[in-house]
N, C-alpha and C positions, 0 to 999 in steps of 0.2 A: 496190475496184470503185466506180465512179461511177454514180449513178442520176439521170436526169432524170425528174422527175414533173411533168406538165402537167395541171392540173385546170381544167376550163372548162365554160361554158354557151354556148349559141348565143344570139344576140340575139333579142329578141321578134320574132315573125313570120317567123323563118328557116324555110326548107324543110329539115326534119330528114331526110327521106328522101333528098333530093338531097345533103345534106351527108354522110350515111352512105355513099352510093354513091361519092363522091369519097374520103372518109376510109378506107373499107375497100379501095379499089382503088389509084388512083395515089399517094395520100399514104402509105398503108402500104408500098407498094413503095419509095417514096423514103426513108422512115425506115429500112427494112431494108437499103438500099444505103449508108447512112452508113458512112464508113471506121471500121474497128475496132469497130463496134457488135457487142455480144454477144447482145443480145435486145431485142425491142420488142413491147409489148402495147398494145392499145387496148381500153377497157372502157366500157360504159354503167353508171353507178352504179344499183344496184338498190334500195338503201335505206341508211339511216344508223342509227347507234346513239347514244344509247338509242332504243328503240322510240318511234315517234311524232315523232321529230325529222326535219324535212325536210332532205334532203341539200343541201349548199351548192352542189355542182357536179353536172352531169349526165354528163360524160364525163371520162375519165382516160387519158392516154397515158404509157407508161413506156418509157424507153430506157436501156440499160446499156452502159457501156464498162469496159475493164479498169483504167484509171487516169485521172487528171486530164489528163495530157498527151494521151492519145488523145481524151478528151472535148473538150478545147480545140481540137485540130486539126480535129475533125469539126464541132463545133457552131459555132465562130467562123469557119469558112471563109467568105469573102465571098459565095459563091453560096448557102450555107445561110442566112446571115443575111438576104440580100435576099429569099429565098423565105419565110423566117420572117416578115419584115415584111409580106409580102403575105398570108400565111396567117392571121395574127392579125386581119386585117380581117374574116374570116369569123366571129370569135368575139365573144361578149358579154363577161361577166366571165371572167377567167382568172388563173391563178397558176402560175408556173414555179418549181420547187424543184430545186436541184442538191445532191445529198447524197453523202457518202462513206460507203459501207457498212463498218461496223466489225466486224460479225460476222453470220453467217447460219446457217440450219439446216444448210447444207452443212458448216460448221465443226464443228458438234456431231456430225454423222454421221461425220465423219472421225476423231474421237477414239476411242481404244480404250475398251472397257467396263471 
């Protein structure tokens, strides 16, 4: 499985309420409509660890695909890339990570006791 993790902040002075209305509505629907997408989540970071450390990012988006080929077809589609270039204009600091899941709790649950 391939997981896209996008961690980000809004720029100083951004309208967070307006951003959340867009992010929870049309943008969530657009993410959910990506081809072969298995799951997508959006989160507001509540705190960091160790206690007392300020979180580096305020928001996190996660999207998963079954394999790298499906991810490449969806994420690098020209219309997705052009939309992405527009959407990142709404963000302040951000980081995109693309990871290959090597094991998960589902793998452990599937093993006989």
